[in-house]
C-alpha positions as CSV (number, residue, x, y, z in Angstrom):
1,M,37.1,115.2,46.7
2,T,34.2,116.5,45.2
3,K,32.2,119.5,46.7
4,K,29.1,118.5,47.7
5,K,26.1,120.9,46.2
6,W,23.9,123.2,48.6
7,Y,21.7,121.0,49.8
8,E,23.4,118.2,50.8
9,H,24.5,119.8,53.4
10,V,21.1,120.4,54.7
11,K,20.4,116.7,54.5
12,P,20.3,115.6,57.7
13,Y,18.7,119.2,58.9
14,I,15.8,118.4,56.1
15,K,15.4,114.7,57.3
16,D,15.1,116.0,61.2
17,L,12.4,118.6,60.0
18,F,10.4,115.9,58.6
19,L,10.5,113.3,61.6
20,R,9.8,116.0,63.7
21,K,6.7,117.4,61.7
22,I,5.6,113.8,62.3
23,L,6.3,112.9,65.5
24,Q,4.8,116.8,66.8
25,V,1.3,116.1,65.3
26,N,1.1,112.2,67.0
27,L,-0.2,110.2,64.4
28,S,-0.4,106.4,64.7
29,P,2.3,104.3,63.3
30,Q,-0.5,103.1,60.9
31,A,-0.4,106.4,59.1
32,I,2.6,107.2,59.4
33,K,3.3,104.0,57.3
34,L,1.0,104.8,54.2
35,L,2.8,108.5,54.8
36,L,5.9,107.1,54.0
37,I,4.2,105.0,51.5
38,L,2.7,108.1,49.8
39,K,6.0,109.4,49.5
40,G,7.0,106.8,47.7
41,H,4.4,106.9,45.3
42,K,5.7,110.5,44.7
43,N,6.4,111.2,41.8
44,S,9.7,112.9,41.5
45,S,9.4,115.0,38.5
46,T,6.0,115.4,37.1
47,K,5.3,115.5,41.7
48,L,2.0,113.9,41.4
49,C,1.1,111.5,43.5
50,N,-2.2,109.0,43.3
51,P,-2.3,105.3,43.7
52,S,-5.7,104.1,44.4
53,Q,-6.9,102.8,47.7
54,A,-6.9,99.7,46.8
55,L,-2.7,99.6,45.6
56,L,-2.7,101.0,49.1
57,A,-4.4,98.3,50.5
58,I,-2.3,95.8,49.3
59,E,0.8,97.1,49.8
60,M,-0.1,97.9,53.9
61,G,-2.6,94.4,54.0
62,K,-4.9,96.3,55.7
63,S,-8.7,96.6,53.7
64,I,-9.8,99.6,52.0
65,R,-11.5,100.9,54.6
66,S,-8.2,100.9,57.0
67,I,-6.9,103.2,54.3
68,Q,-9.4,105.7,54.1
69,R,-9.0,105.9,57.7
70,Y,-5.0,106.4,58.1
71,L,-5.8,108.9,54.8
72,K,-8.4,111.0,58.1
73,E,-5.8,110.7,60.4
74,L,-3.5,112.4,58.3
75,I,-5.7,115.2,57.1
76,E,-6.5,116.0,59.6
77,A,-3.2,116.8,60.8
78,G,-2.4,118.6,57.7
79,I,-0.1,116.3,56.4
80,V,-1.5,115.6,53.7
81,A,-4.7,117.2,51.4
82,V,-6.9,115.1,48.9
83,E,-7.7,116.3,45.5
84,R,-10.9,114.0,43.4
85,M,-10.2,113.2,40.6
86,G,-13.8,112.0,39.5
87,R,-15.9,108.8,40.1
88,M,-14.5,105.5,40.4
89,M,-10.9,107.0,39.9
90,S,-8.2,107.1,42.4
91,N,-7.6,110.7,44.2
92,R,-4.4,113.0,43.6
93,Y,-2.7,113.3,47.2
94,H,-0.7,116.4,47.5
95,L,1.6,115.6,50.2
96,L,2.5,119.5,52.1
97,I,4.5,118.7,54.5
98,D,7.0,118.6,51.1
99,D,5.2,121.8,50.6
100,D,7.1,122.5,54.1
101,L,10.6,121.0,52.8
102,E,10.6,122.9,49.3
103,Q,10.0,126.1,51.3
104,F,13.2,125.6,53.9
105,K,15.2,124.6,51.0
106,K,13.9,128.0,49.1
107,Q,15.7,129.9,52.5
108,Y,18.2,127.9,53.0
109,A,19.4,128.5,48.9
110,E,18.6,132.7,49.6
111,S,20.3,132.3,52.8
112,K,23.3,131.2,51.1
113,E,23.6,133.6,48.3
114,V,23.0,136.4,51.1
115,A,25.9,135.3,53.0
116,T,28.1,135.1,50.1
117,N,27.8,138.4,48.4
118,I,28.1,139.9,52.4
119,K,31.3,137.7,52.4
120,D,32.1,139.3,49.1
121,K,32.1,142.9,49.9
122,C,34.2,142.0,52.9
123,N,36.7,140.8,50.7
124,K,36.4,143.8,48.4
125,Y,37.1,145.7,51.4
126,I,40.1,144.3,52.5
127,N,41.4,144.1,49.1
128,K,40.7,147.3,48.4
129,N,42.3,148.9,51.4
130,R,45.1,146.0,52.6
131,G,47.9,148.3,52.4
132,N,46.4,150.8,53.7
133,E,48.0,152.4,57.1
134,L,45.7,153.5,60.3
135,Q,46.9,157.4,60.1
136,K,48.7,157.6,62.9
137,G,47.6,159.1,66.6
138,T,44.1,158.7,65.9
139,W,44.2,154.6,67.8
140,D,47.2,155.7,69.6
141,Y,46.9,155.9,73.6
142,T,49.3,154.8,74.8
143,G,50.0,158.4,76.0
144,R,47.2,158.9,77.3
145,G,46.1,159.1,81.4
146,T,44.1,158.3,83.7
147,D,43.5,162.5,83.9
148,Y,42.9,162.1,80.1
149,Y,40.0,160.0,80.3
150,T,38.7,161.8,84.2
151,N,38.1,165.3,82.0
152,L,37.0,163.3,79.2
153,A,34.7,162.1,80.9
154,N,33.9,165.2,83.1
155,K,33.2,167.1,79.8
156,L,30.2,164.3,79.0
157,L,28.8,164.6,81.4
158,G,29.0,168.3,81.7
159,L,30.3,168.7,85.2
160,T,33.2,171.1,83.5
């Protein structure tokens, strides 16, 4: 059995986070479809996403004006940011939802590291103190009756 990479354990949560973010902003189905097409155009190594609106229109089977409407919807929802590249050139699209996912992955990695450090410190303490018995009498409550605890409570309350 191969060991899973750290991010494979959170893939279901990441997918859920992606879907929850989309559903929270109440996008139209066509805007969601455009978002998924943009996500498919994103280069995983360079993080660039710059298809032309004409290409997006062909892939969706819609007009360029419809693509612009759906892009506006995604921009207003805060899921996509557009960087203009100049005249008559394709735009660069930044998928802000992916930035949220990357931040989650980073936080998960940091919390995993903290958990590992705590586990290591606990194991060191257990190994260091293994074989050391607790001093007799320190935690021995067998010989103490109700009178002992009544007197102790009165002393603590200042009644005696």
